[in-house]
C-alpha positions as CSV (number, residue, x, y, z in Angstrom):
1,X,6.5,52.0,-0.1
2,X,4.0,51.8,-2.9
3,X,0.2,51.5,-2.3
4,X,-2.5,50.7,-4.7
5,X,-5.9,52.0,-3.5
6,X,-8.6,50.2,-5.3
7,X,-12.1,51.7,-4.8
8,X,-15.4,50.4,-6.1
9,X,-18.4,52.7,-5.7
10,X,-20.6,54.2,-8.5
11,X,-21.1,57.6,-6.9
12,X,-18.1,60.0,-7.5
13,X,-19.2,61.9,-4.3
14,X,-19.4,58.7,-2.2
15,X,-17.9,58.4,1.3
16,X,-16.0,55.4,-0.1
17,X,-14.1,57.6,-2.6
18,X,-13.5,60.1,0.2
19,X,-12.0,57.2,2.3
20,X,-9.8,56.2,-0.7
21,X,-8.6,59.8,-1.0
22,X,-8.0,60.1,2.7
23,X,-5.9,56.9,2.7
24,X,-3.9,58.3,-0.3
25,X,-3.3,61.6,1.5
26,X,-2.2,59.8,4.6
27,X,0.3,57.8,2.6
28,X,1.5,60.7,0.5
29,X,2.2,63.0,3.4
30,X,4.5,60.3,4.8
31,X,6.4,59.9,1.6
32,X,4.7,56.8,0.2
33,X,3.7,56.4,-3.4
34,X,0.0,55.9,-4.2
35,X,-1.8,54.6,-7.3
36,X,-5.6,55.2,-7.1
37,X,-7.7,52.8,-9.1
38,X,-11.3,54.1,-9.2
39,X,-13.0,51.2,-10.9
40,X,-16.2,52.9,-11.9
41,X,-14.5,56.1,-13.3
42,X,-12.1,53.8,-15.1
43,X,-15.0,52.0,-16.7
44,X,-13.4,48.7,-15.6
45,X,-15.1,45.7,-17.2
46,X,-15.6,43.1,-14.4
47,X,-16.6,40.2,-16.7
48,X,-14.0,37.5,-16.9
49,X,-13.6,36.3,-20.5
50,X,-13.3,32.6,-21.5
51,X,-9.7,33.1,-22.7
52,X,-8.8,34.4,-19.2
53,X,-9.6,31.1,-17.5
54,X,-6.5,29.1,-16.5
55,X,-5.5,26.5,-19.0
56,X,-4.5,26.1,-22.6
57,X,-4.9,29.3,-24.5
58,X,-4.8,31.4,-21.4
59,X,-4.3,35.1,-22.1
60,X,-5.4,38.0,-20.0
61,X,-7.3,40.8,-21.7
62,X,-5.3,43.9,-22.8
63,X,-6.9,45.9,-20.1
64,X,-5.9,43.4,-17.5
65,X,-2.3,43.2,-18.8
66,X,-2.1,47.0,-18.6
67,X,-3.5,46.9,-15.0
68,X,-1.1,44.3,-13.9
69,X,1.8,46.3,-15.3
70,X,0.6,49.3,-13.4
71,X,0.4,47.2,-10.2
72,X,3.9,45.8,-10.5
73,X,6.0,46.8,-7.4
74,X,3.0,47.6,-5.2
75,X,3.7,46.7,-1.6
76,X,0.2,47.3,-0.2
77,X,-3.2,46.7,-1.9
78,X,-5.9,48.7,-0.1
79,X,-9.5,47.8,-1.1
80,X,-12.2,50.4,-0.4
81,X,-15.8,49.3,-1.0
82,X,-19.3,49.3,0.4
83,X,-20.9,46.1,1.7
84,X,-23.9,45.4,-0.4
85,X,-25.8,42.3,0.8
86,X,-22.8,42.0,3.2
87,X,-20.4,41.4,0.3
88,X,-18.2,43.4,-2.0
89,X,-19.8,45.0,-5.1
90,X,-19.7,43.0,-8.3
91,X,-17.2,45.4,-9.9
92,X,-14.6,44.7,-7.2
93,X,-15.2,40.9,-7.3
94,X,-14.7,41.1,-11.1
95,X,-11.5,43.1,-10.6
96,X,-10.2,40.4,-8.3
97,X,-11.2,37.6,-10.7
98,X,-9.6,39.3,-13.7
99,X,-6.6,41.2,-12.3
100,X,-5.5,39.1,-9.4
101,X,-6.3,35.8,-11.1
102,X,-4.0,33.4,-12.8
103,X,-0.6,34.8,-13.7
104,X,-0.6,37.7,-11.2
105,X,-2.1,36.6,-7.9
106,X,-1.3,33.0,-8.2
107,X,0.4,30.6,-10.7
108,X,0.7,26.9,-11.4
109,X,2.9,24.4,-9.5
110,X,4.5,21.7,-11.5
111,X,2.4,18.5,-11.0
112,X,-0.8,20.5,-10.3
113,X,-2.1,23.0,-7.9
114,X,-1.4,26.7,-7.5
115,X,1.2,28.8,-5.8
116,X,0.8,32.4,-4.4
117,X,2.7,35.0,-6.5
118,X,2.3,38.1,-4.2
119,X,4.0,36.7,-1.1
120,X,5.6,39.5,1.0
121,X,3.0,42.0,0.0
122,X,0.2,43.3,2.1
123,X,-3.5,44.0,2.0
124,X,-5.9,46.2,3.8
125,X,-9.7,46.5,3.5
126,X,-11.7,49.7,4.3
127,X,-15.5,48.9,4.1
128,X,-18.6,50.9,4.7
129,X,-22.3,50.1,5.4
130,X,-25.4,51.9,6.6
131,X,-25.7,49.4,9.5
132,X,-24.0,50.4,12.8
133,X,-20.6,48.9,13.1
134,X,-21.3,47.1,16.4
135,X,-24.4,45.5,14.9
136,X,-22.5,44.2,11.8
137,X,-19.6,42.8,13.9
138,X,-22.2,40.9,16.0
139,X,-23.5,39.1,12.9
140,X,-22.2,35.8,11.4
141,X,-21.9,37.7,8.1
142,X,-18.9,39.7,9.5
143,X,-17.0,36.4,10.1
144,X,-18.0,35.2,6.6
145,X,-16.7,38.4,5.0
146,X,-13.4,38.1,6.9
147,X,-13.1,34.4,6.0
148,X,-14.0,34.6,2.3
149,X,-12.6,37.9,1.3
150,X,-9.8,38.7,3.6
151,X,-8.7,35.2,4.5
152,X,-9.2,33.2,1.3
153,X,-8.2,35.9,-1.2
154,X,-5.1,36.8,0.8
155,X,-4.1,33.1,1.2
156,X,-4.5,32.3,-2.5
157,X,-2.4,35.3,-3.4
158,X,0.1,35.2,-0.5
159,X,-0.9,38.6,0.9
160,X,-0.5,39.5,4.5
161,X,-3.7,41.0,5.9
162,X,-2.9,44.1,7.8
163,X,-6.5,44.9,9.0
164,X,-10.1,45.3,7.9
165,X,-11.5,48.6,9.1
166,X,-15.2,48.9,8.8
167,X,-17.1,52.3,8.9
168,X,-20.7,51.7,9.9
169,X,-23.6,54.0,10.0
170,X,-22.6,55.6,6.6
171,X,-25.9,57.0,5.4
172,X,-26.8,59.8,3.0
173,X,-27.9,62.2,5.7
174,X,-24.8,61.8,8.0
175,X,-23.5,65.1,9.2
176,X,-20.3,66.7,8.0
177,X,-18.7,66.4,11.5
178,X,-19.5,62.7,11.6
179,X,-17.9,62.2,8.1
180,X,-14.8,64.1,9.1
181,X,-14.5,62.1,12.4
182,X,-14.7,58.9,10.4
183,X,-12.2,60.0,7.8
184,X,-9.8,60.9,10.7
185,X,-9.8,57.2,11.6
186,X,-8.0,56.5,8.3
187,X,-5.0,58.7,9.2
188,X,-4.8,57.2,12.6
189,X,-4.9,53.7,11.2
190,X,-2.2,54.5,8.7
191,X,0.1,55.8,11.5
192,X,-0.6,52.6,13.4
193,X,0.0,50.3,10.5
194,X,3.0,52.0,8.9
């Protein structure tokens, strides 16, 4: 099984990048293939160009074409990101717009409309926030995130949502023991899901 781990956090020492690496390690030790896409370290340009809009003259940028080629054959797309204003960071949203847009995540149907192009593949979200997990889950925003990001995005692309694991209380002064305990949840989730 091939996994693409797509992480969006500007700090190379972030807990989010540690989560992405822990997920990759859990997959690798079980014989799965992993492609890590660290959007900030890649210098990914999240701005959708006019020529990338569906319609006459549609053409993905060279960087997007290369990214799509790299993602060919991926079975599981795992998105790792912080919640900022209870939403994914702009770089991840731009990645979805450009890479998972027309011609990769969905395509046209004769007569109008779109059809999912990633049917049979899966997605998983690993998110973080400084807010306690129980508090976040009690807010209407949690349902909105699940509806708009997990539900809508997966539906448009035809992806099966495996889970959305949230790691709350991720703050700069968290103890090493707390961080290790949270990272252990990734391996446990991987065992459960695969």
